[in-house]
C-alpha positions, 0 to 999 in steps of 0.5 A: 757869912751873915746870919740872914744868908745862913737862914735863907740857905737853911730854909731852902734846904728844908723846903727842897728836902720836904717838897716833892720836886718834879724837876728831879724826876727821871729825864725831867719828864714832860708831865712834871711840867704840865701847866695847871693853868692849861688843865684848868682851861680844859676843864672849865671848857668841858664842864661849862654850862654851854656844853650842857652836861655832855650827854651822849647823842646830844650836840654838846657831846659832839662839841666835846668830842671835837675838842678832845680830837683837836687837843690830840691833833694839836699836840702831835698825836697820830690818828689811828688807821681805820678811824674816821678822820683819823680820830673818831669812831662812830658808836650807835646808841638807842633810838637811832642816835649816834655818838663818837669815841675819840682815839689817837696813838703815839708810837713807842721808841723801842724797836720791839716794844713799840708793837705793844700798847698801853691803852689810856681810857676815860669817858668824856660824857656825862648825864646832861640836863635834868628837870630843874626841880629839887631832888625830892621832887618839890618845886624848889628851884635847882640847877638843871645842868649836870656839868660833870667836872669830876665825873668825868671831866678830871679823867678826860683832862688826864687823857688829854694831858697824857697826849701832850706829855707823850707826844713830847717824849714817847716811852718805849711802848706805844700809847693808845689814847681813847676817850669813850662816849656813853659810859653813863648809858651803860658803858656803851662806848667802851663796849663798842670799841672792845667789840670793834677794836682798831688796834688788835687787843693782843697787842694791848698789854695794859689799860689804865682807865681813869674815872671819878665820882669825886674825891675826899682825900688829896693825899691819895689816889684810889686805884680800883683793881690795886692788888689784881695785877702785877703793876702795883709797884709801878703805880707806887713808883709813878705816884710818889713824886707828886706826894700821892699814895695809891690805895686799894678800893675801900668800898668793894661792895659798890662793885666799882671795878665792874661799873667803869669802862675798864671792865670791857677791856678786862673781859677781853683779858687786858689787865685794866684797873681804874685810877681814881681821885682819892676817897676812903669811902664812896659815901664820903661827902666829897663823893656823895655830894658831887656824884651825879649831882648838879654841884659837880662844877668846875668852880668847886675844884681843887686845881692843885690836886687836879694837877698832881693827880693828872701828873701822877696818872701820866707818870704812872702810865709812862713807867708801865710803858717803859717797864721791861715786862708787861703787867699781868693779872695776878694768879687766880684772878677771874680774868686770868683765863681770858688773858691766857686766851688773848695772849696765847697761853699766858698773861705774862 
């Protein structure tokens, strides 16, 4: 055999051994083949100037809601009984305005476990348009559109990708997809759904929320709530194929667990961490320079990381949905008692 052939084979072996190979994942899952081009297209639309920052109650937020619903519908996601047009829930806001949550479901394949649901959530709204002045109040011109590519375009894209992947290959448990509005107004959309659920909460065994203000380390995901439920090993299993390591919240003083939509489901008793892009401190420039800043635009996005992050989120949800036992709060967690009440005497 010629030297050049031996060299090529050796290179192929080393490359294959050292690179996470999505095609070798169990059952060759649809999330392993998610199109980065398609994810980028979705994000560029939702974070475009034309959508004016997706502020809840504004026409641009309604355009975003319709876009998400159409992605659900075209993927083959089923509407939910009781939802308006199968995919919407109207949410009252202040001053007589309304906005809409977007919802869809995919039935599980197991005859018994399909009555249990894994709830996947992300808020699709952002803060809209603000005064075109410098942050210090000066007359320095500044971008007035807060596009929200990271917050929470990334999360919205992850839920849309989950819709596409699970519609192609459903897991054992059923999947409930929920893109909520008005998070930026005080978790209004998720609170309204939590108080007016379309699927009974005692059938929802886990909520994997996804929310982000930015990222600074593309080798990790930051899971706010890691260590608080029994799903940690499943999260590790779900992220590993994409070269991503989950870490716990490095900035507990920020109170992030209670600042995103997951908390409204945790209060009901549902185990509910938040899956976030990687950061090792909330003060990291990759977060601080983008969180609620006009710089949070689609042009300044690492699309390779967006793809791997999205794949890891969907695959983690799949592994949890296929687990023999549903996750539960760890003993002593402050939401353990609510879980006992919700699930009838135990959180397991």
